[in-house]
DSSP file (Angstrom, degrees, kcal/mol; ACC not computed):
  #  RESIDUE AA STRUCTURE BP1 BP2  ACC     N-H-->O    O-->H-N    N-H-->O    O-->H-N    TCO  KAPPA ALPHA  PHI   PSI    X-CA   Y-CA   Z-CA
    1    1 A X     >        0   0    0      0, 0.0     4,-1.6     0, 0.0     5,-0.1   0.000 360.0 360.0 360.0 -37.5  -86.9   49.3   11.7
    2    2 A X  H  >  +     0   0    0      1,-0.2     4,-2.0     2,-0.2     5,-0.1   0.821 360.0  58.1 -66.6 -31.1  -85.6   46.6   14.0
    3    3 A X  H  > S+     0   0    0      2,-0.2     4,-2.4     1,-0.2    -1,-0.2   0.897 102.7  53.0 -66.7 -39.0  -89.1   45.3   14.5
    4    4 A X  H  > S+     0   0    0      1,-0.2     4,-2.3     2,-0.2    -1,-0.2   0.913 109.2  48.9 -62.7 -42.0  -89.5   44.7   10.8
    5    5 A X  H  X S+     0   0    0     -4,-1.6     4,-2.4     2,-0.2    -1,-0.2   0.879 109.2  53.5 -63.6 -37.6  -86.2   42.7   10.8
    6    6 A X  H  X S+     0   0    0     -4,-2.0     4,-2.6     2,-0.2    -2,-0.2   0.939 110.3  46.0 -66.6 -43.4  -87.4   40.7   13.8
    7    7 A X  H  X S+     0   0    0     -4,-2.4     4,-2.6     2,-0.2    -2,-0.2   0.874 111.0  52.5 -67.1 -35.0  -90.7   39.7   12.0
    8    8 A X  H  X S+     0   0    0     -4,-2.3     4,-2.5    -5,-0.2    -1,-0.2   0.927 110.9  48.8 -62.6 -41.6  -88.8   38.9    8.8
    9    9 A X  H  X S+     0   0    0     -4,-2.4     4,-2.3     2,-0.2    -2,-0.2   0.932 111.8  47.7 -61.8 -47.1  -86.6   36.6   11.0
   10   10 A X  H  X S+     0   0    0     -4,-2.6     4,-2.1     2,-0.2    -1,-0.2   0.882 112.1  51.0 -64.3 -38.0  -89.6   35.0   12.6
   11   11 A X  H  X S+     0   0    0     -4,-2.6     4,-2.1     1,-0.2    -1,-0.2   0.933 110.6  47.6 -62.7 -45.3  -91.2   34.5    9.2
   12   12 A X  H  X S+     0   0    0     -4,-2.5     4,-2.5     1,-0.2    -2,-0.2   0.876 109.5  54.7 -65.3 -36.9  -88.1   32.8    7.8
   13   13 A X  H  X S+     0   0    0     -4,-2.3     4,-2.3     1,-0.2    -1,-0.2   0.931 110.5  44.7 -62.5 -46.1  -87.9   30.6   10.9
   14   14 A X  H  X S+     0   0    0     -4,-2.1     4,-2.3     2,-0.2    -1,-0.2   0.857 111.0  53.8 -66.3 -35.8  -91.4   29.3   10.4
   15   15 A X  H  X S+     0   0    0     -4,-2.1     4,-2.2     2,-0.2    -2,-0.2   0.934 110.3  47.3 -64.9 -45.7  -90.9   28.9    6.7
   16   16 A X  H  X S+     0   0    0     -4,-2.5     4,-2.5     2,-0.2    -2,-0.2   0.882 110.5  51.9 -65.3 -39.0  -87.8   26.7    7.4
   17   17 A X  H  X S+     0   0    0     -4,-2.3     4,-2.1     2,-0.2    -1,-0.2   0.923 109.6  50.0 -60.5 -42.6  -89.7   24.7   10.0
   18   18 A X  H  X S+     0   0    0     -4,-2.3     4,-2.8     1,-0.2    -2,-0.2   0.891 109.1  52.0 -61.0 -41.1  -92.4   24.1    7.4
   19   19 A X  H  X S+     0   0    0     -4,-2.2     4,-3.1     2,-0.2     5,-0.2   0.930 107.6  51.8 -64.9 -45.4  -89.7   23.0    4.9
   20   20 A X  H  X S+     0   0    0     -4,-2.5     4,-2.0     1,-0.2    -1,-0.2   0.917 112.2  46.5 -53.4 -45.0  -88.3   20.5    7.4
   21   21 A X  H  X S+     0   0    0     -4,-2.1     4,-2.3     2,-0.2    -2,-0.2   0.911 112.4  50.0 -64.8 -44.0  -91.8   19.1    7.9
   22   22 A X  H  X S+     0   0    0     -4,-2.8     4,-2.4     2,-0.2    -2,-0.2   0.918 109.7  50.6 -63.0 -44.3  -92.4   19.0    4.2
   23   23 A X  H  X S+     0   0    0     -4,-3.1     4,-2.3     1,-0.2    -1,-0.2   0.910 110.8  49.4 -60.3 -42.0  -89.1   17.2    3.6
   24   24 A X  H  X S+     0   0    0     -4,-2.0     4,-2.4    -5,-0.2    -1,-0.2   0.908 110.2  51.4 -65.6 -40.6  -90.0   14.6    6.2
   25   25 A X  H  X S+     0   0    0     -4,-2.3     4,-2.6     2,-0.2    -2,-0.2   0.911 109.9  48.9 -61.3 -45.4  -93.4   14.1    4.7
   26   26 A X  H  X S+     0   0    0     -4,-2.4     4,-2.3     2,-0.2    -1,-0.2   0.904 111.4  49.5 -62.2 -42.2  -92.0   13.5    1.3
   27   27 A X  H  X S+     0   0    0     -4,-2.3     4,-2.4     2,-0.2    -2,-0.2   0.925 113.2  45.9 -61.0 -46.2  -89.5   11.0    2.6
   28   28 A X  H  X S+     0   0    0     -4,-2.4     4,-2.4     2,-0.2    -2,-0.2   0.868 111.8  52.5 -66.4 -38.0  -92.2    9.1    4.5
   29   29 A X  H  X S+     0   0    0     -4,-2.6     4,-2.6     2,-0.2     5,-0.2   0.921 110.3  48.0 -64.1 -44.3  -94.5    9.1    1.5
   30   30 A X  H  X S+     0   0    0     -4,-2.3     4,-2.1     1,-0.2    -2,-0.2   0.919 112.9  47.5 -64.0 -43.4  -91.7    7.7   -0.7
   31   31 A X  H  X S+     0   0    0     -4,-2.4     4,-2.3     2,-0.2    -1,-0.2   0.889 111.7  51.9 -63.2 -38.3  -90.9    5.0    1.8
   32   32 A X  H  X S+     0   0    0     -4,-2.4     4,-1.9     2,-0.2    -2,-0.2   0.954 110.8  46.0 -64.2 -50.5  -94.6    4.2    2.1
   33   33 A X  H  <>S+     0   0    0     -4,-2.6     5,-1.7     1,-0.2     4,-0.3   0.862 115.0  48.9 -62.3 -35.2  -95.1    3.8   -1.6
   34   34 A X  H ><5S+     0   0    0     -4,-2.1     3,-0.7    -5,-0.2    -1,-0.2   0.867 109.9  50.9 -72.6 -33.4  -92.0    1.7   -1.8
   35   35 A X  H 3<5S+     0   0    0     -4,-2.3    -2,-0.2     1,-0.2    -1,-0.2   0.781 105.6  54.6 -76.9 -25.3  -93.0   -0.6    1.1
   36   36 A X  T 3<5S-     0   0    0     -4,-1.9    -1,-0.2    -5,-0.2    -2,-0.2   0.471 116.1-113.0 -90.3   4.2  -96.5   -1.3   -0.3
   37   37 A X  T < 5 +     0   0    0     -3,-0.7    -3,-0.2    -4,-0.3    -2,-0.1   0.932  57.6 157.2  77.2  48.9  -94.9   -2.5   -3.5
   38   38 A X      < -     0   0    0     -5,-1.7    -4,-0.1     1,-0.0    -1,-0.1   0.433  67.6 -99.8 -85.5   1.9  -96.0    0.0   -6.1
   39   39 A X        +     0   0    0      1,-0.2     2,-0.4    -5,-0.2    -5,-0.1   0.796  55.5 173.5  89.2  28.1  -93.1   -0.9   -8.3
   40   40 A X        -     0   0    0     -7,-0.3    -1,-0.2    -6,-0.1     2,-0.1  -0.575  27.7-137.3 -67.6 123.9  -90.6    1.9   -7.5
   41   41 A X     >  -     0   0    0     -2,-0.4     4,-2.4     1,-0.1     5,-0.2  -0.345  19.7-109.6 -78.2 166.3  -87.5    0.9   -9.3
   42   42 A X  H  > S+     0   0    0      1,-0.2     4,-2.7     2,-0.2     5,-0.2   0.826 120.1  58.2 -63.4 -31.5  -84.1    1.3   -7.7
   43   43 A X  H  > S+     0   0    0      2,-0.2     4,-2.2     1,-0.2    -1,-0.2   0.937 108.7  43.0 -64.6 -46.9  -83.4    4.1  -10.1
   44   44 A X  H  > S+     0   0    0      2,-0.2     4,-2.6     1,-0.2    -2,-0.2   0.884 114.3  51.9 -65.5 -38.7  -86.5    6.1   -8.9
   45   45 A X  H  X S+     0   0    0     -4,-2.4     4,-2.2     2,-0.2    -2,-0.2   0.920 110.9  46.8 -63.8 -43.5  -85.6    5.3   -5.3
   46   46 A X  H  X S+     0   0    0     -4,-2.7     4,-2.5     2,-0.2    -2,-0.2   0.891 112.1  51.1 -63.9 -40.9  -82.0    6.5   -5.7
   47   47 A X  H  X S+     0   0    0     -4,-2.2     4,-2.3     1,-0.2    -2,-0.2   0.918 110.5  48.4 -64.2 -42.9  -83.3    9.7   -7.4
   48   48 A X  H  X S+     0   0    0     -4,-2.6     4,-2.4     2,-0.2    -2,-0.2   0.891 110.4  52.1 -64.6 -39.0  -85.7   10.3   -4.6
   49   49 A X  H  X S+     0   0    0     -4,-2.2     4,-2.6     2,-0.2    -2,-0.2   0.932 110.2  48.1 -61.9 -45.3  -82.9    9.7   -2.0
   50   50 A X  H  X S+     0   0    0     -4,-2.5     4,-2.4     2,-0.2    -2,-0.2   0.927 112.8  48.4 -60.9 -45.9  -80.6   12.3   -3.8
   51   51 A X  H  X S+     0   0    0     -4,-2.3     4,-2.3     1,-0.2    -1,-0.2   0.903 111.2  50.0 -60.4 -43.9  -83.4   14.8   -4.0
   52   52 A X  H  X S+     0   0    0     -4,-2.4     4,-2.4     1,-0.2    -1,-0.2   0.914 110.7  49.8 -61.3 -45.4  -84.2   14.3   -0.3
   53   53 A X  H  X S+     0   0    0     -4,-2.6     4,-2.5     1,-0.2    -2,-0.2   0.914 110.1  50.5 -62.2 -43.0  -80.5   14.7    0.6
   54   54 A X  H  X S+     0   0    0     -4,-2.4     4,-2.3     1,-0.2    -2,-0.2   0.911 112.3  46.9 -60.0 -43.8  -80.2   17.9   -1.4
   55   55 A X  H  X S+     0   0    0     -4,-2.3     4,-2.6     2,-0.2     5,-0.2   0.901 112.4  49.9 -66.2 -40.7  -83.3   19.4    0.3
   56   56 A X  H  X S+     0   0    0     -4,-2.4     4,-2.5     2,-0.2    -2,-0.2   0.899 111.3  48.5 -65.4 -42.2  -82.1   18.4    3.7
   57   57 A X  H  X S+     0   0    0     -4,-2.5     4,-2.2     2,-0.2    -2,-0.2   0.918 114.1  46.6 -63.4 -45.7  -78.7   20.0    3.1
   58   58 A X  H  X S+     0   0    0     -4,-2.3     4,-2.2    -5,-0.2    -2,-0.2   0.912 114.2  46.6 -65.2 -43.2  -80.3   23.2    1.9
   59   59 A X  H  X S+     0   0    0     -4,-2.6     4,-2.5     2,-0.2    -2,-0.2   0.887 112.4  50.1 -66.9 -40.7  -82.8   23.4    4.7
   60   60 A X  H  X S+     0   0    0     -4,-2.5     4,-2.5    -5,-0.2    -2,-0.2   0.909 109.7  52.0 -62.5 -41.9  -80.1   22.7    7.3
   61   61 A X  H  X S+     0   0    0     -4,-2.2     4,-2.2     2,-0.2    -2,-0.2   0.922 110.8  47.3 -60.2 -47.1  -77.9   25.4    5.8
   62   62 A X  H  X S+     0   0    0     -4,-2.2     4,-2.3     2,-0.2    -1,-0.2   0.901 111.3  51.6 -63.0 -40.7  -80.7   27.9    6.0
   63   63 A X  H  X S+     0   0    0     -4,-2.5     4,-1.9     2,-0.2    -2,-0.2   0.894 111.0  47.4 -63.1 -41.1  -81.4   26.8    9.6
   64   64 A X  H  X S+     0   0    0     -4,-2.5     4,-1.8     2,-0.2    -1,-0.2   0.890 111.1  50.9 -66.3 -40.0  -77.8   27.4   10.5
   65   65 A X  H  X S+     0   0    0     -4,-2.2     4,-1.6     1,-0.2    -2,-0.2   0.877 109.9  50.9 -62.8 -40.8  -77.7   30.7    8.8
   66   66 A X  H  X S+     0   0    0     -4,-2.3     4,-2.4     1,-0.2    -1,-0.2   0.879 107.0  53.8 -67.4 -37.3  -80.9   31.7   10.7
   67   67 A X  H  X S+     0   0    0     -4,-1.9     4,-2.4     1,-0.2    -1,-0.2   0.875 106.1  53.3 -66.3 -35.4  -79.3   30.7   14.0
   68   68 A X  H  X S+     0   0    0     -4,-1.8     4,-1.5     2,-0.2    -1,-0.2   0.887 109.1  48.3 -64.6 -37.8  -76.3   32.9   13.3
   69   69 A X  H  X S+     0   0    0     -4,-1.6     4,-2.6     2,-0.2     5,-0.3   0.919 111.7  50.2 -66.3 -43.7  -78.6   35.9   12.7
   70   70 A X  H  X S+     0   0    0     -4,-2.4     4,-2.5     1,-0.2     5,-0.3   0.895 109.1  50.9 -63.4 -39.2  -80.4   35.1   16.0
   71   71 A X  H  < S+     0   0    0     -4,-2.4    -1,-0.2     1,-0.2    -2,-0.2   0.837 113.8  46.5 -67.4 -30.6  -77.2   34.9   17.9
   72   72 A X  H  < S+     0   0    0     -4,-1.5    -2,-0.2    -5,-0.2    -1,-0.2   0.908 128.0  22.5 -74.8 -44.9  -76.1   38.3   16.5
   73   73 A X  H  < S-     0   0    0     -4,-2.6    -2,-0.2    -5,-0.1    -3,-0.2   0.556  92.2-135.0-106.5  -9.1  -79.3   40.2   17.0
   74   74 A X     <  +     0   0    0     -4,-2.5    -3,-0.1    -5,-0.3    -4,-0.1   0.946  36.8 166.8  55.1  57.4  -81.0   38.1   19.9
   75   75 A X              0   0    0     -5,-0.3    -1,-0.1     1,-0.2    -4,-0.1   0.760 360.0 360.0 -73.6 -25.5  -84.5   38.0   18.4
   76   76 A X              0   0    0     -6,-0.2    -1,-0.2   -66,-0.0    -2,-0.1   0.463 360.0 360.0 -81.8 360.0  -85.8   35.3   20.7
């Protein structure tokens, strides 16, 4: 049973790493479209920044939670 929990932990860790990468890609894509002058309004830019902040907070929270689990069960 402990092995199943370890693999669930490893799966969640990879999923969170993927989410961090995905968040970074979305931010860079938005900055790229903004820098080439596609006409992103300040409203759209602010909305994209707020969404990015929400995603980063959520992903960081999940990463911290996963670290607590790792410290408790020593999966690494």
